[in-house]
C-alpha positions as CSV (number, residue, x, y, z in Angstrom):
1,M,114.3,-28.2,211.9
2,L,113.8,-26.5,214.9
3,N,113.3,-29.7,217.1
4,F,114.7,-29.3,220.6
5,E,115.1,-32.2,222.6
6,D,116.0,-29.8,225.7
7,T,112.0,-28.6,225.9
8,N,112.7,-25.9,228.2
9,W,115.0,-23.9,226.9
10,F,112.6,-21.7,225.4
11,K,111.2,-20.4,228.8
12,R,114.9,-20.6,230.2
13,S,115.4,-17.8,227.4
14,L,113.1,-15.8,228.1
15,K,113.9,-16.1,232.0
16,F,117.7,-14.8,231.2
17,F,116.0,-12.2,229.1
18,I,113.9,-10.7,232.4
19,L,116.6,-11.1,234.5
20,S,119.3,-9.3,232.1
21,L,116.6,-6.2,232.0
22,A,116.3,-6.5,235.5
23,I,120.4,-5.9,235.7
24,T,120.0,-3.4,233.6
25,I,117.2,-1.4,235.3
26,I,118.7,-1.8,238.6
27,S,122.7,-0.6,237.2
28,F,120.3,1.9,235.5
29,V,119.1,3.6,239.0
30,L,122.7,2.9,241.1
31,T,124.3,5.3,238.6
32,L,121.7,7.9,238.7
33,I,121.9,6.9,242.1
34,V,126.1,7.5,242.3
35,N,125.9,9.9,239.8
36,P,129.5,9.7,238.1
37,S,131.6,11.8,236.0
38,I,131.5,12.9,232.5
39,D,134.8,10.9,232.0
40,T,133.1,7.3,232.8
41,F,130.9,8.1,229.9
42,K,134.2,8.6,227.7
43,N,135.9,5.8,229.5
44,I,132.8,3.1,228.2
45,A,133.1,4.2,225.2
46,R,136.7,3.8,224.5
47,K,136.0,0.8,224.9
48,V,134.1,0.2,222.3
49,P,136.5,-1.5,219.0
50,D,137.6,1.0,216.7
51,S,136.8,-1.3,214.2
52,V,133.0,-0.5,215.2
53,T,133.0,2.7,215.3
54,Q,134.8,4.2,212.4
55,A,133.0,2.1,210.1
56,Q,130.2,3.2,207.7
57,G,127.2,1.0,206.3
58,L,127.2,-2.0,205.7
59,E,130.9,-2.7,206.6
60,K,129.5,-1.4,209.8
61,V,127.2,-3.8,210.1
62,W,129.6,-6.4,209.5
63,E,131.9,-5.2,212.2
64,Y,128.7,-5.6,214.9
65,I,128.0,-9.2,213.2
66,V,131.6,-10.2,213.9
67,H,132.1,-8.8,217.8
68,N,128.8,-9.7,218.9
69,A,127.4,-12.2,217.2
70,A,130.7,-14.5,216.8
71,M,133.5,-13.1,219.2
72,V,131.6,-12.8,222.1
73,P,129.4,-16.3,222.1
74,F,133.0,-17.7,220.8
75,Q,134.2,-16.4,224.5
76,M,131.0,-17.1,226.3
77,L,131.2,-20.6,224.7
78,L,135.4,-21.1,226.1
79,L,133.4,-20.4,229.7
80,A,131.1,-23.1,229.3
81,F,133.8,-25.6,229.4
82,I,135.4,-25.2,232.4
83,P,133.5,-26.2,235.3
84,I,132.1,-23.8,237.8
85,P,128.0,-22.9,236.9
86,F,127.5,-19.7,235.1
87,L,131.2,-18.4,234.7
88,Y,129.5,-18.4,231.2
89,C,127.1,-15.5,231.7
90,L,130.1,-12.6,232.8
91,N,129.5,-11.4,229.1
92,Y,125.8,-11.0,229.6
93,I,125.7,-9.8,233.1
94,T,128.6,-7.2,231.6
95,T,126.5,-6.0,228.6
96,S,123.0,-5.9,230.6
97,A,124.7,-3.6,233.1
98,L,126.9,-1.5,230.8
99,L,123.6,-0.6,229.1
100,G,122.2,0.5,232.5
101,V,124.9,2.8,233.2
102,I,125.7,4.3,229.6
103,C,121.4,5.2,229.8
104,S,121.8,6.5,232.9
105,I,124.7,8.7,232.2
106,A,123.3,9.7,228.9
107,I,120.1,11.4,230.8
108,Q,122.3,13.6,232.9
109,I,123.8,14.8,230.6
110,D,121.7,15.9,228.6
111,L,117.9,15.0,229.5
112,H,116.2,15.3,226.3
113,K,119.3,13.3,224.1
114,G,120.0,11.3,226.5
115,I,115.8,10.1,226.5
116,S,116.4,9.9,222.7
117,M,119.1,7.8,223.3
118,I,117.4,5.6,224.8
119,I,114.5,4.9,222.8
120,S,116.4,4.8,219.6
121,T,118.6,2.3,221.1
122,I,115.8,0.1,222.5
123,P,115.3,-1.8,219.2
124,H,118.5,-2.8,218.4
125,H,119.2,-4.0,222.2
126,F,116.1,-5.8,222.7
127,L,117.3,-8.2,219.6
128,E,120.8,-8.4,221.0
129,L,119.8,-9.1,224.8
130,F,117.4,-11.4,223.6
131,A,120.0,-13.7,221.0
132,M,123.0,-13.7,223.8
133,C,119.7,-15.1,225.9
134,I,119.5,-18.0,223.4
135,V,122.7,-18.8,223.8
136,V,123.1,-18.7,228.2
137,S,120.5,-20.7,227.9
138,S,121.8,-23.3,225.5
139,L,125.2,-22.9,227.3
140,F,123.6,-23.5,230.5
141,K,122.6,-27.5,229.5
142,L,126.9,-28.1,228.0
143,N,128.0,-26.4,231.2
144,Q,125.6,-28.7,233.3
145,S,126.9,-31.8,231.1
146,I,130.4,-31.3,232.0
147,I,129.6,-30.5,235.7
148,R,127.6,-33.6,236.3
149,K,129.8,-36.1,234.4
150,I,133.2,-34.7,236.3
151,T,130.6,-35.2,239.6
152,N,129.6,-38.6,239.0
153,F,133.1,-39.1,238.5
154,F,134.1,-38.1,242.2
155,R,130.6,-40.1,243.3
156,Q,129.0,-43.8,244.3
157,D,125.4,-43.2,243.8
158,K,125.8,-41.3,240.0
159,K,123.6,-39.1,238.8
160,Q,122.2,-39.2,235.4
161,N,124.3,-37.7,232.8
162,Y,123.2,-35.1,230.9
163,S,124.0,-35.9,227.0
164,F,127.2,-33.5,225.9
165,K,125.9,-34.4,222.7
166,T,122.7,-33.2,222.8
167,A,123.4,-30.2,224.2
168,C,126.0,-29.2,221.8
169,M,123.6,-30.4,219.0
170,N,121.1,-28.3,220.9
171,L,123.5,-25.2,220.9
172,M,124.2,-25.4,217.3
173,K,120.8,-25.3,216.3
174,S,119.9,-22.2,218.6
175,Y,122.7,-20.0,217.6
176,L,122.4,-20.6,214.0
177,L,118.7,-21.0,213.2
178,I,117.7,-18.3,215.9
179,A,120.6,-16.1,217.4
180,L,122.7,-15.5,214.7
181,P,119.8,-14.1,212.6
182,L,118.7,-12.1,215.9
183,Y,122.4,-10.6,215.9
184,I,122.1,-9.9,212.7
185,L,118.4,-8.1,212.9
186,A,120.0,-6.1,215.4
187,A,123.4,-5.2,213.4
188,F,121.1,-3.8,210.6
189,T,118.8,-1.8,213.3
190,E,121.8,-0.6,214.6
191,T,124.0,0.8,211.8
192,F,119.9,1.9,210.3
193,V,117.0,2.5,212.4
194,S,119.0,4.0,215.7
195,N,120.2,6.8,214.2
196,F,116.9,7.7,212.4
197,I,115.0,7.5,215.6
198,Y,117.4,9.3,217.2
199,E,117.8,12.4,214.2
200,F,113.4,12.2,214.1
201,L,113.4,12.6,218.0
202,Q,115.5,15.9,218.0
């Protein structure tokens, strides 16, 4: 059932994950240098949907799943159908960068609480980012197959097409069997584990 015809999808997922960590670290350092105001932190917090911030318990888990595991991957999928390489990575890049910005601002506001917040959010952020990287890795082949079909239309010497059907099947398998369970685990971790770790560190 986990037999993927694209044998490099997992290696590609790891590369995207390493890149996301690099983006997070770079944005963290740059934010420390720029030293933005506290209002920046508040403005970022306001962008979180009210349905998520006001929810509690299992309702909050469900809101995280709907937003992170359904809406965001669907947006990425729509962008992958546009024949522009890596356009579907916008959500992935902004999520990685915002994580670094938020952590950096939190440390500048209060060093102890900021460090506690970073430690408490590491588990669910790692799960969520890796799930996103798995989706991005599969979308890479889907987008590539679309671009190859279009460019071949204008070429005299045709290059080998990537199977759109195979790319779709690999995307469905990787999302349903790996990414979605990771997103769900991340939602439970963010709701129930992160607060426990944060309170423990205070």
